[in-house]
C-alpha positions as CSV (number, residue, x, y, z in Angstrom):
1,X,0.2,-0.2,-0.3
2,X,2.7,2.0,0.5
3,X,4.2,1.4,-2.2
4,X,1.0,2.5,-4.0
5,X,0.8,6.0,-2.2
6,X,4.5,6.3,-3.4
7,X,3.6,6.2,-7.4
8,X,0.6,7.9,-7.1
9,X,2.4,11.2,-5.2
10,X,5.3,10.8,-8.0
11,X,2.5,10.8,-11.0
12,X,0.8,13.5,-9.4
13,X,3.9,15.4,-8.4
14,X,4.9,15.0,-12.6
15,X,1.6,16.2,-14.2
16,X,1.7,19.3,-11.6
17,X,4.9,20.3,-13.8
18,X,3.0,20.2,-16.7
19,X,0.9,22.9,-16.1
20,X,0.5,25.4,-19.0
21,X,1.7,28.8,-17.5
22,X,2.0,31.9,-19.1
23,X,5.9,32.2,-19.5
24,X,7.1,34.8,-18.0
25,X,9.2,36.4,-20.8
26,X,5.7,37.0,-22.2
27,X,4.4,38.9,-19.1
28,X,6.1,42.8,-18.7
29,X,3.5,44.4,-16.8
30,X,2.4,44.2,-13.2
31,X,-1.2,43.3,-13.4
32,X,-0.4,40.4,-16.2
33,X,2.3,39.6,-13.8
34,X,0.3,40.1,-10.5
35,X,-2.5,37.5,-12.3
36,X,-0.3,34.9,-13.2
37,X,1.1,34.8,-9.7
38,X,-1.8,34.2,-8.1
39,X,-3.1,31.6,-10.5
40,X,0.2,29.6,-10.1
41,X,-0.2,29.9,-6.6
42,X,-3.6,28.6,-6.7
43,X,-3.1,26.1,-8.7
44,X,0.1,24.6,-6.1
45,X,-2.0,25.5,-3.4
46,X,-1.9,22.5,-0.2
47,X,1.3,21.0,-2.0
48,X,4.8,20.6,-0.3
49,X,7.9,21.8,-2.2
50,X,10.5,19.2,-0.8
51,X,12.9,19.7,-3.7
52,X,11.8,23.9,-4.5
53,X,9.9,23.0,-7.6
54,X,7.1,24.8,-7.2
55,X,8.6,28.1,-5.5
56,X,11.8,28.1,-8.2
57,X,8.6,28.2,-10.6
58,X,7.2,31.2,-8.5
59,X,10.4,33.1,-8.3
60,X,11.0,34.7,-11.6
61,X,7.7,36.0,-11.8
62,X,8.4,37.8,-8.5
63,X,11.7,39.0,-9.7
64,X,9.7,40.5,-12.5
65,X,7.6,42.4,-10.4
66,X,9.4,44.0,-8.2
67,X,12.0,45.3,-10.9
68,X,8.6,46.7,-12.7
69,X,7.4,47.8,-9.4
70,X,9.9,49.0,-6.9
71,X,9.2,49.0,-3.5
72,X,9.3,52.0,-0.6
73,X,11.0,50.8,2.8
74,X,8.8,48.4,4.8
75,X,8.9,50.7,7.9
76,X,7.1,53.1,5.2
77,X,4.6,50.2,3.8
78,X,3.1,49.3,6.8
79,X,-0.2,50.4,6.5
80,X,-0.5,48.8,3.4
81,X,0.9,45.2,4.7
82,X,-1.3,45.8,7.5
83,X,-4.7,44.2,7.3
84,X,-6.6,40.7,6.3
85,X,-4.4,38.5,4.3
86,X,-5.3,35.0,3.0
87,X,-1.6,32.3,2.4
88,X,-2.5,31.4,-1.4
89,X,0.7,29.5,-1.1
90,X,3.3,28.9,1.2
91,X,4.8,26.8,3.9
92,X,2.7,24.0,5.5
93,X,4.7,22.9,8.4
94,X,6.8,25.3,10.5
95,X,8.4,22.9,12.8
96,X,10.9,21.4,10.1
97,X,13.1,22.4,6.7
98,X,11.4,19.2,4.9
99,X,9.1,21.7,2.9
100,X,6.3,19.6,4.0
101,X,2.3,19.4,4.8
102,X,1.3,19.5,7.5
103,X,-1.3,16.8,7.8
104,X,-3.2,18.8,10.2
105,X,-3.9,22.2,8.7
106,X,-6.4,23.5,5.5
107,X,-4.6,24.6,3.5
108,X,-8.3,26.4,2.4
109,X,-8.3,28.6,5.8
110,X,-4.8,30.4,6.5
111,X,-4.8,34.2,7.4
112,X,-2.9,36.5,8.9
113,X,-3.9,39.4,10.3
114,X,-1.5,42.4,10.4
115,X,-2.1,45.3,13.0
116,X,-0.6,48.8,12.4
117,X,0.3,48.7,16.3
118,X,3.1,45.9,15.8
119,X,1.3,43.0,16.4
120,X,-0.4,40.3,14.1
121,X,-2.5,36.7,14.3
122,X,-1.8,33.8,12.0
123,X,-5.4,32.2,12.2
124,X,-6.0,28.4,10.8
125,X,-8.2,25.8,11.0
126,X,-6.7,22.4,12.5
127,X,-7.7,19.4,10.6
128,X,-8.3,15.8,12.1
129,X,-5.7,13.7,10.6
130,X,-7.4,10.5,10.3
131,X,-11.5,12.3,9.6
132,X,-9.9,15.5,7.6
133,X,-13.2,17.0,9.7
134,X,-12.1,20.4,11.3
135,X,-11.1,19.5,14.6
136,X,-10.1,23.6,16.1
137,X,-9.5,26.6,15.5
138,X,-5.8,27.6,16.1
139,X,-4.4,31.5,16.7
140,X,-1.2,32.2,16.9
141,X,-0.2,35.8,17.9
142,X,3.2,37.4,17.1
143,X,5.0,40.9,17.0
144,X,6.8,42.3,14.3
145,X,9.3,46.0,14.0
146,X,10.5,47.0,11.0
147,X,14.4,46.8,10.3
148,X,16.3,47.5,7.5
149,X,14.9,48.0,3.6
150,X,12.2,45.1,3.1
151,X,12.9,43.6,6.5
152,X,10.1,43.1,8.9
153,X,11.7,41.1,12.6
154,X,9.4,38.8,14.0
155,X,8.8,37.1,16.9
156,X,6.0,35.2,18.4
157,X,4.3,35.8,21.7
158,X,1.1,33.4,22.0
159,X,-0.8,30.3,20.7
160,X,-4.2,30.2,21.3
161,X,-7.2,27.2,20.2
162,X,-10.8,27.5,20.1
163,X,-13.3,24.7,19.0
164,X,-15.2,25.3,16.0
165,X,-18.3,25.6,18.0
166,X,-17.3,28.5,19.8
167,X,-16.7,30.8,16.8
168,X,-19.8,33.4,17.4
169,X,-22.5,33.3,14.5
170,X,-21.6,35.0,11.5
171,X,-18.2,35.7,12.1
172,X,-15.5,34.6,9.5
173,X,-11.9,33.9,11.8
174,X,-10.2,36.9,9.6
175,X,-12.7,38.5,12.3
176,X,-11.2,36.3,15.6
177,X,-7.9,38.1,16.2
178,X,-9.6,41.4,16.8
179,X,-11.6,39.7,19.7
180,X,-8.4,37.4,21.0
181,X,-6.1,40.6,20.9
182,X,-8.5,42.3,23.8
183,X,-9.6,38.9,25.5
184,X,-12.7,39.1,24.5
185,X,-13.5,36.0,22.8
186,X,-15.5,33.6,24.3
187,X,-14.0,29.7,24.2
188,X,-10.7,30.4,23.3
189,X,-7.9,28.8,26.0
190,X,-3.7,29.0,26.0
191,X,-2.7,26.4,23.6
192,X,0.8,26.2,25.3
193,X,1.9,28.8,27.5
194,X,3.0,32.1,26.2
195,X,6.5,31.8,28.3
196,X,7.0,29.0,26.1
197,X,6.0,30.0,22.9
198,X,8.7,32.9,23.2
199,X,11.4,31.0,24.2
200,X,10.5,27.7,21.5
201,X,9.4,29.4,18.8
202,X,11.7,30.7,16.6
203,X,12.1,34.4,15.5
204,X,12.4,35.4,12.1
205,X,12.6,37.5,9.9
206,X,10.0,38.7,6.8
207,X,11.6,39.8,3.4
208,X,8.5,41.9,2.3
209,X,9.6,42.6,-1.5
210,X,6.0,43.5,-2.8
211,X,2.7,44.5,-1.3
212,X,-0.2,46.5,-3.0
213,X,-4.0,46.8,-2.5
214,X,-4.2,43.0,-3.3
215,X,-1.4,41.2,-3.0
216,X,1.9,40.5,-0.9
217,X,4.9,38.6,-1.5
218,X,7.0,37.9,1.4
219,X,9.7,35.4,2.0
220,X,10.4,33.9,5.5
221,X,13.6,33.4,7.4
222,X,13.9,32.0,10.9
223,X,16.9,32.5,13.3
224,X,17.4,28.3,14.1
225,X,17.6,27.8,10.2
226,X,14.4,26.0,9.6
227,X,12.9,28.4,7.4
228,X,15.3,30.0,4.9
229,X,13.5,32.6,2.0
230,X,10.1,30.3,2.1
231,X,8.0,32.4,-0.7
232,X,4.4,32.8,1.3
233,X,2.1,34.1,-1.6
234,X,-0.9,36.1,-0.3
235,X,-3.9,37.6,-1.6
236,X,-6.1,40.7,0.5
237,X,-9.3,39.3,1.9
238,X,-12.1,41.5,3.1
């Protein structure tokens, strides 16, 4: 059975790279490059990238976009970086450097809500490994500080959890950080003491290479070498 799964995975991997993406050489304006980056990211959503083929596919489009649309330093873009973002493609397991997919994450529902006041919340749904059903909502809080150039220094401070049935009626996942920050989210529990989060969760840097009203491209690295220049493709959501 394991051999069949491996063969199927390899076959799917080969299919992935037969997709007919528009060559980067043919795209010479900002909007077409943005559109193609999102198209490629959507195509690979939920897939790991152990051999970096996916990121190597997207990187040339990112480089050309940044060349056409030079960015101000991150410190001057905080108001633009702030907001609600959905991860279209990026790392799905921050605990090792293998670029694999954590089976407990729901790749369709990974969000980052950035406050202009120096903190952010990562919000996502955790799935049951066996059934695939939503088990709980995870909320990871971090703090950030602009550094030199495109860089933003980050550190994690809190890890919370919330049962799905505890989400207030009518709330979206991106609504939860507002209430979590003010400790007004009923049913929210500590998943790990804050001291352990601050001590053992890696600090790092986000290299914000592109931000506009609807697209954000950033490369994440941590101080422990677990993540090194991992691309995140995010789109702004209401």
